[in-house]
Structure formats: structure tokens, C-alpha cells
C-alpha positions as CSV (number, residue, x, y, z in Angstrom):
1,M,-15.6,-8.4,0.7
2,E,-13.1,-9.3,3.4
3,L,-11.2,-7.0,5.8
4,S,-7.7,-8.2,6.8
5,I,-6.0,-6.9,10.0
6,D,-2.4,-7.3,11.1
7,T,-1.2,-5.5,14.1
8,S,1.3,-8.1,15.2
9,T,4.3,-5.9,14.7
10,H,5.2,-2.2,14.6
11,F,4.1,-2.0,11.1
12,A,0.2,-2.3,11.1
13,N,-1.6,-3.4,8.1
14,I,-5.2,-3.5,7.0
15,A,-6.5,-4.5,3.7
16,L,-9.8,-5.0,1.7
17,S,-10.2,-7.9,-0.7
18,N,-13.0,-9.4,-2.7
19,E,-12.9,-13.2,-2.8
20,G,-9.2,-13.1,-2.0
21,E,-8.4,-10.5,-4.7
22,P,-6.8,-7.4,-3.2
23,I,-8.5,-4.2,-3.5
24,L,-7.0,-1.6,-1.1
25,Q,-4.3,-1.9,1.5
26,L,-3.0,0.5,4.2
27,T,0.1,0.1,6.2
28,W,1.6,2.4,8.8
29,H,4.3,2.5,11.4
30,S,2.8,2.2,15.0
31,K,4.8,2.0,18.2
32,H,2.3,1.2,20.8
33,N,-0.8,2.8,19.6
34,H,-2.4,0.0,17.4
35,T,-5.8,0.3,19.4
36,V,-6.0,4.1,18.8
37,E,-5.0,4.0,15.3
38,L,-6.8,1.0,14.1
39,T,-10.4,2.2,14.0
40,R,-9.4,5.6,12.6
41,N,-7.6,3.8,9.7
42,I,-10.3,1.2,8.9
43,T,-12.7,4.1,8.6
44,L,-10.1,5.8,6.2
45,L,-9.7,2.6,4.2
46,M,-13.5,2.1,4.0
47,D,-14.1,5.7,3.0
48,S,-11.4,5.5,0.3
49,S,-12.9,2.3,-1.1
50,R,-16.4,3.7,-0.9
51,L,-17.5,0.6,0.8
52,T,-19.9,0.3,3.8
53,S,-19.4,-2.1,6.8
54,N,-22.4,-4.0,5.6
55,Q,-20.4,-5.0,2.6
56,I,-17.8,-6.9,4.8
57,T,-18.5,-10.6,4.9
58,A,-15.4,-11.8,6.6
59,I,-12.7,-10.4,9.0
60,M,-9.3,-12.0,9.0
61,L,-6.8,-11.4,11.7
62,A,-3.0,-12.1,12.0
63,V,-2.2,-13.7,15.3
64,G,1.3,-13.0,16.5
């Protein structure tokens, strides 16, 4: 299970995938609150997918 994180623009995006196949994605508009909003939204994404952090085998980050 992979967690992808992109906070390089005003539209933040996080997603879960399994061996590259998309499972669930969350996108929101964030002016300058990425740090505050990121943890809360990762928790929301994980709860929605009924996965635990122990199931995440890779974290992918967009650099921008």
C-alpha cells in the first residue's frame, strides 16, 4: 500500500494505491495551511479506506 502526497500547489492531494493501482484520493484547496491540514486529511483518508498506518509500505512525495 502506498501513500502519495502532493502539497506543491494550492490544490493539495493525497492518495492511496496498491502496487500503483489507485484506491482512494482526496484533493482540497489550501492557501497556506498545508501543514495544518495534511495530518487531518491523511487520517480522514486512512479512516475512509479502513486501512491502518502499518499497511503503508511506501510514501511518495511530490517535490515542487
